[in-house]
Backbone as a chain_set.jsonl record, in Angstrom:
{"seq": "MADYKNINIQDIPDGGDSPKDFYETFKERLEDLETFPKDYTYKFILPKDQDHFNQIQSVFDDTDARFDFKDSKTGKYTSITVNVNVKDADQVIYFYKEVSKIKGVIML", "coords": {"N": [[16.689, 53.619, 55.275], [15.872, 52.426, 52.081], [12.648, 51.37, 50.868], [12.481, 48.613, 49.276], [10.593, 46.757, 48.613], [8.412, 47.913, 47.476], [8.894, 48.611, 44.857], [7.987, 48.939, 41.513], [8.01, 47.412, 38.307], [7.238, 49.164, 36.346], [8.212, 51.558, 37.244], [10.852, 51.712, 36.597], [13.053, 53.327, 34.498], [13.006, 53.027, 30.961], [13.972, 54.197, 28.724], [11.993, 55.49, 27.378], [8.897, 55.676, 25.442], [8.969, 55.245, 22.724], [10.128, 53.21, 19.971], [12.473, 54.166, 18.802], [13.777, 55.596, 20.858], [14.278, 53.441, 22.581], [16.074, 51.841, 21.046], [18.191, 53.63, 20.698], [19.086, 53.95, 23.345], [19.728, 51.3, 23.888], [21.819, 50.899, 22.047], [23.754, 52.659, 23.1], [24.256, 51.381, 25.539], [25.238, 48.905, 24.637], [27.601, 49.762, 23.36], [28.981, 50.745, 25.552], [29.401, 48.466, 27.093], [30.308, 46.298, 25.543], [32.863, 44.91, 23.386], [33.714, 45.331, 20.103], [34.705, 43.901, 16.936], [32.597, 41.038, 17.661], [31.323, 37.81, 18.789], [27.899, 37.49, 18.936], [24.969, 36.723, 20.761], [21.704, 35.901, 20.011], [18.338, 35.384, 21.061], [15.323, 33.812, 20.367], [11.807, 33.168, 20.43], [9.447, 31.267, 18.765], [6.487, 30.344, 16.926], [6.179, 26.887, 16.205], [6.996, 26.204, 13.183], [8.046, 25.729, 9.826], [8.094, 27.981, 8.169], [8.36, 30.299, 9.836], [10.915, 29.814, 10.877], [12.425, 29.846, 8.498], [12.13, 32.53, 7.759], [13.509, 33.838, 9.839], [16.028, 32.732, 9.453], [16.642, 33.822, 6.953], [17.103, 36.481, 7.592], [19.628, 36.376, 8.62], [21.141, 35.576, 6.489], [24.067, 35.462, 4.465], [25.852, 35.689, 6.539], [27.908, 34.322, 9.191], [26.221, 32.865, 10.805], [25.173, 30.653, 13.393], [22.834, 28.238, 14.353], [20.832, 27.096, 17.042], [18.364, 24.919, 18.327], [15.443, 24.42, 20.319], [12.668, 22.659, 21.216], [9.498, 23.476, 22.677], [7.899, 22.042, 25.585], [5.271, 21.385, 24.957], [5.391, 21.354, 22.265], [4.485, 23.339, 20.631], [5.973, 25.613, 20.254], [9.213, 26.895, 19.318], [12.419, 27.455, 20.546], [14.99, 29.493, 19.51], [18.411, 29.893, 19.293], [20.734, 32.119, 18.145], [23.954, 32.482, 17.078], [26.245, 34.813, 16.037], [28.829, 36.551, 14.325], [29.318, 39.914, 14.835], [29.959, 43.241, 13.661], [29.643, 45.696, 14.926], [27.706, 47.774, 17.244], [25.588, 48.835, 15.795], [25.075, 46.873, 13.891], [24.18, 44.778, 15.516], [21.743, 45.86, 16.394], [20.485, 46.202, 13.933], [19.929, 43.513, 13.152], [18.112, 42.796, 15.197], [15.998, 44.582, 14.617], [15.23, 43.71, 12.064], [14.333, 41.075, 12.589], [12.232, 41.726, 14.237], [10.237, 42.413, 12.505], [9.002, 40.102, 11.777], [6.088, 38.436, 12.159], [4.739, 37.134, 15.155], [7.057, 36.336, 16.427], [8.966, 36.227, 19.354], [11.293, 38.207, 20.942], [14.091, 37.769, 22.957]], "CA": [[16.845, 52.573, 54.273], [14.785, 52.449, 51.092], [11.709, 50.251, 50.901], [12.575, 47.989, 47.957], [9.445, 45.896, 48.373], [7.383, 48.666, 46.771], [9.344, 49.011, 43.525], [7.275, 48.308, 40.418], [8.763, 47.415, 37.057], [6.846, 50.362, 35.61], [8.966, 52.689, 37.768], [12.219, 51.672, 36.099], [13.09, 53.968, 33.179], [13.436, 52.138, 29.878], [14.355, 54.973, 27.554], [10.85, 56.127, 26.729], [7.86, 54.835, 24.853], [9.13, 55.015, 21.296], [11.197, 52.269, 19.625], [13.704, 54.892, 18.527], [14.421, 55.821, 22.142], [14.771, 52.159, 23.074], [17.255, 51.417, 20.297], [19.287, 54.558, 21.002], [19.579, 53.581, 24.667], [20.339, 49.977, 23.752], [23.096, 51.089, 21.361], [24.678, 53.241, 24.065], [24.63, 50.337, 26.507], [26.114, 47.955, 23.937], [28.91, 50.367, 23.134], [29.643, 50.879, 26.85], [29.682, 47.172, 27.718], [30.854, 45.288, 24.637], [33.97, 45.235, 22.492], [33.393, 44.824, 18.769], [33.723, 42.86, 16.575], [32.429, 39.962, 18.64], [30.214, 36.89, 18.602], [26.748, 37.973, 19.681], [23.935, 35.698, 20.873], [20.299, 36.306, 19.961], [17.405, 34.325, 21.428], [13.971, 34.068, 19.879], [10.795, 32.121, 20.575], [8.527, 31.394, 17.651], [5.629, 29.185, 16.686], [6.93, 25.825, 15.55], [6.701, 25.907, 11.785], [9.21, 25.972, 8.983], [8.054, 29.322, 7.606], [8.962, 31.237, 10.79], [12.36, 29.581, 10.907], [13.004, 30.32, 7.235], [12.192, 33.99, 7.799], [14.628, 34.222, 10.718], [17.274, 32.34, 8.783], [16.925, 34.751, 5.859], [17.656, 37.707, 8.174], [21.048, 36.145, 8.876], [21.835, 35.166, 5.27], [25.332, 36.161, 4.208], [26.645, 35.787, 7.766], [28.39, 33.035, 9.687], [25.305, 32.516, 11.898], [24.963, 29.271, 13.821], [21.509, 28.139, 14.954], [20.486, 26.006, 17.949], [16.912, 24.851, 18.476], [14.873, 23.62, 21.401], [11.21, 22.688, 21.17], [8.805, 23.571, 23.964], [7.356, 20.761, 26.045], [4.014, 21.114, 24.266], [5.668, 21.229, 20.845], [3.877, 24.445, 19.879], [6.95, 26.676, 20.042], [10.623, 26.562, 19.223], [13.366, 28.47, 20.98], [16.145, 29.512, 18.613], [19.569, 30.682, 19.682], [21.543, 32.446, 16.975], [25.264, 33.053, 17.373], [26.754, 35.4, 14.809], [29.84, 37.575, 14.524], [28.843, 41.241, 14.448], [31.074, 44.194, 13.603], [29.422, 46.837, 15.81], [26.384, 47.847, 17.87], [24.588, 49.081, 14.753], [24.712, 45.597, 13.272], [23.347, 44.07, 16.508], [20.409, 46.458, 16.341], [19.921, 45.901, 12.614], [19.34, 42.169, 13.171], [16.908, 42.837, 16.032], [14.931, 45.271, 13.894], [14.766, 42.85, 10.97], [13.546, 39.978, 13.165], [10.999, 42.282, 14.818], [9.249, 42.508, 11.433], [8.402, 38.778, 11.588], [4.935, 38.302, 13.043], [4.674, 35.96, 16.026], [8.353, 36.03, 17.027], [9.285, 36.906, 20.605], [12.729, 38.422, 21.072], [14.517, 37.793, 24.361]], "C": [[15.624, 52.573, 53.36], [13.916, 51.2, 51.218], [11.646, 49.618, 49.519], [11.405, 47.07, 47.644], [8.373, 46.585, 47.542], [7.814, 49.155, 45.396], [8.553, 48.223, 42.485], [8.111, 48.4, 39.156], [8.455, 48.657, 36.235], [7.641, 51.588, 36.044], [10.399, 52.747, 37.25], [12.243, 52.288, 34.71], [13.652, 53.031, 32.126], [13.832, 52.899, 28.628], [13.182, 55.583, 26.828], [9.913, 55.132, 26.091], [8.094, 54.516, 23.386], [10.262, 54.034, 21.03], [12.526, 52.973, 19.36], [14.467, 55.138, 19.823], [15.012, 54.533, 22.693], [16.065, 51.773, 22.361], [18.444, 52.353, 20.515], [19.918, 54.208, 22.346], [20.302, 52.241, 24.613], [21.711, 50.092, 23.086], [24.138, 51.664, 22.318], [25.163, 52.203, 25.063], [25.553, 49.307, 25.87], [27.521, 48.521, 23.785], [29.685, 50.554, 24.439], [30.141, 49.536, 27.387], [30.418, 46.171, 26.838], [32.035, 45.829, 23.842], [33.68, 44.565, 21.155], [34.641, 44.81, 17.918], [33.697, 41.756, 17.625], [31.335, 38.999, 18.19], [29.09, 37.356, 19.505], [25.67, 36.896, 19.65], [22.558, 36.339, 20.911], [19.463, 35.111, 20.385], [16.004, 34.753, 21.01], [13.077, 32.882, 20.212], [9.788, 32.341, 19.466], [7.635, 30.177, 17.549], [6.407, 28.145, 15.887], [6.366, 25.577, 14.153], [7.896, 26.343, 10.947], [9.249, 27.397, 8.433], [8.695, 30.35, 8.534], [10.48, 31.06, 10.834], [13.023, 30.109, 9.637], [13.137, 31.842, 7.207], [13.342, 34.475, 8.688], [15.954, 33.898, 10.048], [17.63, 33.329, 7.67], [17.472, 36.089, 6.365], [19.174, 37.577, 8.323], [21.779, 35.563, 7.671], [23.092, 36.008, 5.106], [26.11, 36.447, 5.487], [27.135, 34.394, 8.135], [27.489, 32.493, 10.803], [25.209, 31.014, 12.111], [23.667, 29.227, 14.624], [21.413, 26.92, 15.857], [18.991, 26.083, 18.207], [16.549, 24.034, 19.705], [13.367, 23.779, 21.338], [10.637, 22.808, 22.576], [8.255, 22.203, 24.334], [6.075, 20.39, 25.319], [4.221, 20.93, 22.769], [5.078, 22.341, 19.997], [4.891, 25.513, 19.484], [8.361, 26.117, 19.932], [11.428, 27.751, 19.722], [14.58, 28.364, 20.06], [17.206, 30.417, 19.203], [20.411, 30.871, 18.44], [22.842, 33.065, 17.463], [25.853, 33.537, 16.057], [27.815, 36.444, 15.159], [29.306, 38.892, 13.987], [29.999, 42.224, 14.531], [30.92, 45.362, 14.561], [27.997, 46.81, 16.366], [25.285, 48.083, 16.843], [24.144, 47.785, 14.09], [23.875, 44.742, 14.225], [21.906, 44.56, 16.407], [19.729, 46.181, 15.006], [19.24, 44.532, 12.625], [18.09, 42.122, 14.042], [15.742, 43.485, 15.288], [14.368, 44.413, 12.765], [13.909, 41.707, 11.502], [12.233, 40.502, 13.732], [9.895, 42.436, 13.771], [8.505, 41.186, 11.198], [7.303, 38.584, 12.622], [5.029, 37.008, 13.851], [5.983, 35.606, 16.7], [8.544, 36.88, 18.281], [10.787, 37.002, 20.712], [13.082, 38.51, 22.558], [15.815, 38.553, 24.491]], "O": [[14.488, 52.705, 53.817], [14.379, 50.131, 51.616], [10.848, 50.037, 48.68], [11.251, 46.646, 46.498], [7.515, 45.918, 46.963], [7.162, 50.029, 44.823], [8.456, 46.998, 42.562], [8.844, 49.371, 38.964], [9.317, 49.15, 35.506], [7.736, 52.558, 35.292], [11.086, 53.748, 37.454], [11.528, 51.823, 33.823], [14.638, 52.332, 32.356], [14.01, 52.294, 27.571], [13.36, 56.148, 25.749], [10.1, 53.918, 26.182], [7.471, 53.597, 22.854], [11.248, 54.012, 21.767], [13.588, 52.428, 19.663], [15.676, 54.912, 19.881], [16.127, 54.534, 23.216], [17.047, 51.415, 23.012], [19.589, 51.901, 20.514], [21.143, 54.173, 22.471], [21.36, 52.072, 25.219], [22.664, 49.445, 23.522], [25.28, 51.204, 22.341], [26.349, 52.156, 25.392], [26.534, 48.882, 26.482], [28.509, 47.837, 24.051], [30.916, 50.526, 24.434], [31.174, 49.472, 28.053], [31.09, 45.278, 27.356], [32.183, 47.036, 23.653], [33.429, 43.361, 21.099], [35.548, 45.613, 18.138], [34.654, 41.569, 18.377], [30.524, 39.324, 17.324], [29.295, 37.591, 20.696], [25.48, 36.233, 18.63], [22.284, 37.208, 21.739], [19.82, 33.965, 20.11], [15.566, 35.876, 21.257], [13.533, 31.74, 20.268], [9.327, 33.461, 19.247], [7.986, 29.1, 18.03], [7.194, 28.485, 15.004], [5.396, 24.842, 13.974], [8.655, 27.228, 11.339], [10.329, 27.958, 8.252], [9.483, 31.182, 8.085], [11.231, 32.036, 10.828], [14.071, 30.751, 9.704], [14.122, 32.38, 6.701], [14.06, 35.408, 8.33], [16.887, 34.7, 10.077], [18.806, 33.636, 7.472], [18.219, 36.76, 5.653], [19.907, 38.554, 8.17], [22.914, 35.104, 7.802], [23.15, 37.146, 5.571], [26.942, 37.354, 5.514], [26.811, 33.411, 7.467], [27.955, 31.739, 11.657], [25.168, 30.224, 11.168], [23.433, 30.082, 15.477], [21.858, 25.833, 15.487], [18.419, 27.17, 18.296], [17.246, 23.091, 20.08], [12.848, 24.893, 21.398], [11.215, 22.308, 23.541], [8.159, 21.314, 23.488], [5.814, 19.209, 25.088], [3.343, 20.415, 22.076], [5.16, 22.293, 18.769], [4.698, 26.23, 18.502], [8.653, 25.014, 20.393], [11.157, 28.899, 19.369], [15.126, 27.279, 19.858], [16.936, 31.562, 19.566], [20.763, 29.905, 17.762], [22.826, 34.064, 18.182], [25.951, 32.784, 15.089], [27.704, 37.135, 16.172], [28.893, 38.982, 12.83], [30.902, 42.074, 15.354], [31.911, 45.963, 14.975], [27.193, 45.948, 16.014], [24.171, 47.585, 17.002], [22.968, 47.621, 13.764], [22.955, 44.053, 13.785], [20.97, 43.763, 16.344], [18.52, 45.952, 14.962], [18.107, 44.399, 12.162], [17.108, 41.478, 13.674], [14.621, 42.979, 15.332], [13.158, 44.397, 12.541], [12.865, 41.401, 10.927], [11.226, 39.796, 13.709], [8.726, 42.576, 14.132], [7.492, 41.16, 10.499], [7.567, 38.571, 13.824], [5.348, 35.943, 13.323], [6.024, 34.655, 17.481], [8.314, 38.089, 18.27], [11.487, 35.997, 20.588], [12.443, 39.24, 23.316], [16.344, 38.688, 25.595]]}, "num_chains": 1, "name": "protein.A"}
């Protein structure tokens, strides 16, 4: 029987060190597991200020995106859930890449 107590997160392959490898692997997984078009849920954590929210909102302009917010207990951060209809895995990845350009945003 394998000794699962000694598994480190670093030992789990993640598709390599480059973002390109990550997104290629992510796209393959999306296409294997999801049926498109579909409503897709994104979750982000960002510093609580209007500018960060406006930047995220602008990424989803021209879509049917719906936003839910929850402030952290300290009030320093806001968790944003975005639900949007996407046509394919490429569009899912496009939105992640656009949000990744916003400084200070954590993507979950």
